[in-house]
C-alpha positions in Angstrom: 108.7 -92.5 -256.6 106.5 -95.3 -257.7 109.0 -97.2 -259.9 106.2 -99.6 -261.3 104.8 -96.7 -263.1 108.2 -95.8 -264.4 108.7 -99.3 -265.8 105.3 -99.2 -267.6 106.2 -95.9 -269.1 109.5 -97.3 -270.3 108.0 -100.5 -271.7 105.4 -98.4 -273.7 108.2 -96.2 -275.1 109.8 -96.8 -278.5 112.4 -99.7 -278.3 115.9 -98.8 -278.0 119.1 -100.6 -277.0 119.3 -98.7 -273.8 115.8 -100.1 -273.0 116.9 -103.5 -273.9 119.9 -103.1 -271.4 117.6 -102.1 -268.6 115.5 -105.4 -268.7 117.0 -106.7 -265.5 116.4 -103.4 -263.8 112.9 -103.3 -264.7 112.3 -106.8 -263.4 113.8 -106.1 -260.3 111.8 -102.9 -259.8 108.5 -104.6 -260.5 109.3 -107.5 -258.0 110.5 -105.1 -255.4 107.4 -103.1 -255.3 105.0 -106.0 -255.9 102.0 -103.6 -256.5 100.5 -105.8 -259.4 99.0 -109.3 -259.2 101.4 -112.2 -259.6 99.8 -113.1 -262.9 100.1 -109.7 -264.4 103.7 -109.6 -263.2 104.4 -112.9 -264.9 103.2 -111.5 -268.2 105.0 -108.3 -267.7 108.2 -110.3 -267.1 107.6 -112.1 -270.6 107.2 -108.8 -272.2 110.6 -107.6 -270.7 112.2 -110.8 -271.8 111.0 -110.3 -275.5 112.4 -106.6 -275.4 115.5 -107.6 -273.8 116.3 -110.4 -276.0 114.7 -109.6 -279.2 116.1 -108.2 -282.5 115.9 -104.4 -282.1 114.7 -104.0 -285.7 111.8 -106.3 -285.4 110.9 -104.8 -282.0 110.8 -101.2 -283.5 108.7 -102.5 -286.4 106.3 -104.2 -284.2 105.9 -101.1 -282.1 105.2 -98.8 -285.1 102.7 -101.2 -286.6 100.8 -101.3 -283.3 101.0 -97.9 -281.8 101.9 -95.6 -284.7 99.8 -97.0 -287.4 96.6 -98.2 -285.6 94.4 -95.5 -284.5 92.4 -97.7 -282.1 95.7 -98.5 -280.3 96.9 -94.9 -280.1 99.0 -94.1 -277.0 97.6 -90.4 -276.9 95.0 -90.6 -274.2 92.9 -87.6 -275.6 92.7 -89.1 -279.0 90.2 -91.7 -277.5 88.4 -89.1 -275.5 88.2 -86.0 -277.7 89.5 -87.1 -281.2 90.5 -84.0 -283.1 87.8 -81.8 -281.6 88.7 -78.3 -279.8 88.1 -79.8 -276.5 91.4 -81.8 -276.8 93.5 -78.5 -277.0 92.0 -77.3 -273.6 92.6 -80.8 -272.2 96.2 -80.6 -273.4 96.7 -77.2 -271.7 95.1 -78.4 -268.4 97.1 -81.6 -268.4 100.5 -79.7 -269.1 99.7 -77.3 -266.4 99.1 -80.1 -264.0 102.7 -81.6 -264.9 104.3 -78.1 -264.4 102.6 -77.3 -261.1 103.9 -80.5 -259.9 107.6 -80.1 -261.1 107.5 -82.1 -264.2 108.6 -80.0 -267.2 108.1 -81.4 -270.7 109.6 -80.4 -274.0 107.7 -78.3 -276.3 107.4 -81.2 -279.0 105.9 -83.5 -276.3 102.1 -84.0 -276.2 101.1 -84.1 -272.6 98.4 -86.9 -273.3 101.1 -89.3 -274.5 100.7 -92.3 -272.2 104.2 -92.9 -271.5 104.6 -89.4 -270.3 101.4 -89.5 -268.3 102.9 -92.7 -266.5 106.1 -90.8 -266.0 104.2 -88.2 -264.0 102.3 -90.7 -262.1 105.5 -92.4 -260.9 106.4 -88.9 -259.2 103.2 -88.8 -257.2 102.1 -90.5 -254.0 100.6 -94.0 -254.7 97.1 -93.1 -253.8 97.0 -89.8 -255.9 98.5 -91.8 -258.8 95.9 -94.6 -258.7 93.2 -92.1 -258.4 94.4 -90.2 -261.6 94.9 -93.5 -263.3 91.4 -94.5 -262.5 90.0 -91.7 -264.7 91.6 -93.4 -267.7 90.3 -96.9 -266.8 88.0 -97.1 -269.7 90.9 -96.5 -272.1 93.2 -98.9 -270.5 90.6 -101.8 -270.5 89.8 -101.0 -274.3 93.4 -101.2 -275.3 93.9 -104.4 -273.3 91.0 -105.9 -275.0 92.2 -104.9 -278.6 95.9 -106.2 -277.8 94.5 -109.4 -276.5 92.7 -110.0 -279.8 96.1 -109.4 -281.5 97.7 -111.8 -279.2 100.3 -109.0 -278.3 102.3 -109.3 -275.2 101.9 -105.5 -274.9 98.4 -106.4 -273.5 100.3 -107.0 -270.2 100.8 -103.3 -269.5 97.3 -102.4 -269.8 96.4 -105.4 -267.6 98.8 -103.9 -265.2 97.2 -100.4 -265.4 93.6 -101.9 -264.9 95.2 -103.7 -262.0 96.4 -100.6 -260.4 93.4 -98.4 -261.1 91.0 -97.7 -258.2 87.8 -98.6 -260.1 86.5 -102.1 -260.5 87.2 -103.0 -264.0 84.5 -105.7 -264.0 82.1 -103.2 -265.4 83.8 -103.4 -268.8 84.9 -106.5 -270.6 86.4 -107.6 -273.8 83.0 -108.3 -275.2 82.0 -104.7 -275.0 84.4 -103.9 -277.6 83.5 -105.1 -281.3 85.9 -106.6 -283.7 87.7 -104.0 -285.8 88.9 -104.4 -289.4 92.6 -105.0 -289.8 94.8 -103.1 -292.1 97.8 -103.8 -293.9 100.5 -101.5 -292.3 101.9 -100.9 -295.6 98.6 -99.8 -297.3 98.8 -96.2 -296.6 95.5 -95.3 -298.4 93.7 -97.8 -296.0 95.6 -96.3 -293.0 94.8 -92.7 -294.0 91.1 -93.7 -294.4 91.2 -95.2 -290.9 92.6 -92.2 -289.2 89.7 -90.2 -290.8 87.2 -92.2 -289.0 85.2 -90.6 -286.0 86.9 -90.6 -282.5 87.1 -94.0 -280.7 84.5 -94.3 -278.1 83.8 -96.9 -275.3 79.9 -97.0 -275.0 77.3 -95.0 -273.4 79.2 -94.5 -270.0 82.3 -93.2 -271.6 81.4 -89.6 -271.7 80.8 -89.4 -268.0 83.3 -91.8 -266.7 86.2 -90.9 -269.0 86.1 -87.8 -270.6 84.5 -85.4 -268.1 85.9 -87.0 -265.1 89.4 -87.0 -266.4 89.5 -83.3 -267.2 87.6 -82.4 -264.0 90.2 -84.5 -261.9 93.2 -82.9 -263.7 91.8 -79.6 -263.0 91.0 -80.5 -259.4 94.5 -81.8 -258.9 96.2 -78.6 -259.8 98.3 -77.2 -256.8 98.3 -73.5 -256.2 101.5 -71.7 -257.1 103.8 -71.3 -254.1 103.8 -67.8 -252.6 107.0 -66.1 -251.9 108.0 -66.1 -248.2 
């Protein structure tokens, strides 16, 4: 098991008292594997400190505003790739099938493209395979990192780590590639509804080939054949 992916999955999950209690264990896991750069590790430890020592209500509110009420920060991978198109449904089926063929059963209410779930799956795979699959989402990680940096959010550390762990060279995409976006009052429900009705998030002319098609293709290619009875 690659525990670093498991820690990143936990940090991107909705804050709970159990998560706060696990702060020390998460630090130990990251230090023990040491597969992210020292600078990224330091930023992750700061985020762990905020979660471990913060007021739970404030942590919950921050999480909801960022990831539940801001479409451009959605933690659902295919939201950024397919939007609400029919392609998203087939991509979900393929990803769920990939999980199940490799022993990860998910609840009927869980969406397969939820990033914490995807990272949980990666934690169960050999490191080379995990990094190769992660590479197919590199554009998404880079974009979310850029947007969180602009918001001065410590959650940016998670996406810096994901970029750090991806196989591809992230230098091809920088913060300057992503334009400023309008900010919405999280209590202005009308504005939020309008934002969610916009076209799907895209990442430039290379996004379709480097993210959408490759991710789905690699998911299909990574499927394992069903075991035959002896």
